[in-house]
Phi, psi and omega in degrees: 000129181288162177300321181296314182291326176296317180298320180296331180266018172082032178264144170239096189062233180274356187257150178112221179085191182216094183257077184223164176302151184305319182295325178284326179298324177300317179296314182291324177296325177294317176300317179299317180297315180295320179299314181295330176289310187285335180291346175256001185271115182304322181294318177297313182294322177297318179294317178300312180296325178300312182289327175301321182280308190274341184248314181278324181098023177280155004278147176268162187289157165251100190269127174285118180275076187295316182297317179294318178300314181296321182291319185278319186083164181089221188293153172288138179247123175247146180245120173278118198269064174294342177295342181270357176295154168305133186082353168089013180198175179291342189302330183295333179303312182282321181299319178295315180299314181290326180292325177292325176292315180301319179299317180291333180275359177080022179297143179254352186204141180245136171234157178203164171248158174206149177255289178287345180099345183293320177292323177298316178297316180296318180293317178297322179296310181295322179296318177298322182298322182259359175078034178249139176293151190219134175239129182245125176264133184214135178302142183302318179299320181291328177295331180282316182276351176235046184300325180299317180291329175299314179296321179298317179299316180294322177299327180278001174099003181275152169268123179257121180256114178279119183265115183256011175286159176056230180265002176065044180231198188300320180305313182293326177296318178296317178305313183291323179295318178295321178298320177297315181298318179299320183283335188230035188294340183295325186233006189247138176246123178270114183263092181283138188265341182244173185276048183235183177091177180287163173309136012257012192299313180302319180291320183292315180296318177302316181301313183284334178271349182294349175302331181299306182282335174301315180287314186295326179294315178296318184292319182289327176294324177290322185277321187244346182072016180201166177282158179290157172290321182210148170245128186239132179212146175291151184225109170250264168289323170111017184289315181291326180292315182292327175293325179289330184270333196313310185274005175250359187303325181274351180268086191298338181282350180267120178283134179249113189238117175262135183248110179269154172288135181300339181272354177211061187274075187302316181282315185295325185233002182277178177229156177297128181200159175273126184214127180052040171087009179211160181259126179199181175289129188220141176278117180237151175274185185295339180265004178085013177262157178306129185279136178301141178237163186208058178278148175290343180260111184302326182288349179249002187274072188216141184280343182250185178204156180304140184298329180291327176295319177300320180292316180297325177291316182296325182273350180086359180289328177252150175247134181234123184233177179236156170226139181281164176300322179295319178296320178295319179297320178293320178294322176305314181286320182298310181297322179298313185284325187273322184248351183072026180236119180266111183272158170297154177299327176300306181299330182299332176296319179292319178299317181301315181289321180298324179296322177289316182299321183302324181288341180270351183250178182259172180291347176276348181273156182228131176244132170254123175255127176278110177275087193294338180194165179268160190267011180308317184295340187256354188300315180296318179298315180295321178303313180295321180294317182289327179296327179287000000 
């Protein structure tokens, strides 16, 4: 297989691809073909940009975290404020793009999976906006620890299906969503929220999330007159991270750092394997099955990771580190008290590493942390954890 044909089928080096039944591959190839057509269509892009501005509220700020910078010392820390988007996270960027594509493809029904609930909320929001019915699959455990987001999805008109198979987490939600797509492929569009899954999803999610780094690059040049020393983002499936990195990939002097939860370190401790229809670094047990994970952040509680992240790690262009749940919890509290900004537990992993990294750098260095979401959804969970 030539490099060109591999790229066309969604490969990043040895990672990616589409390992699905032939009947499903036909459906996904059609989505890929339509995506490649519309991503070059000025009318589609104009409509997408219109909703990003008028509905989501972009561009969002790149906030200098002066109090945090002064307290820690070392590098300047900037926060890319995806938490200020409509629905409270970066997920709406991709949900809007895919819903506009689904509408053009004549879909009659939208399905999605969600872990922390933010992608579910974004999908339910976008579906309501275009008037399409929506079903969201969510692990039963996640529906319990993210009860507020479940109510928000239902308020927005979505049907939320609690999946109690297996461990009742994100993996099981993805399993059920794929089963639904196989059974209802004629009229159903599966709106995947992270940069994972078979072709064309990793490429499509990256395209719609690249608005993050498109804006941050312009903003940091305006504020500092130079590119950042490092861009830091939490990495579960990897959608906010790949969006944060996309427009810096060719700028070799910019360090791209993904922060995994120490309790679900897919890149740090995984092995190459096919998982949910694509090949990437995956956490497996001794029998070769997906290994149980236990992150405090539901959105990072996943055994796999986007194939492009696996590729960036393999080539050395990306750096992937871990932060523990306790470190994330401390960062959650620190940012809240010092800057008056309550981050999502997912984002708190990136904040935790950035706080350490800043002390290793000089005052001339600049770090951009992608604050992928706000912490409203996590306040009850954190309250219970701290009470214990």
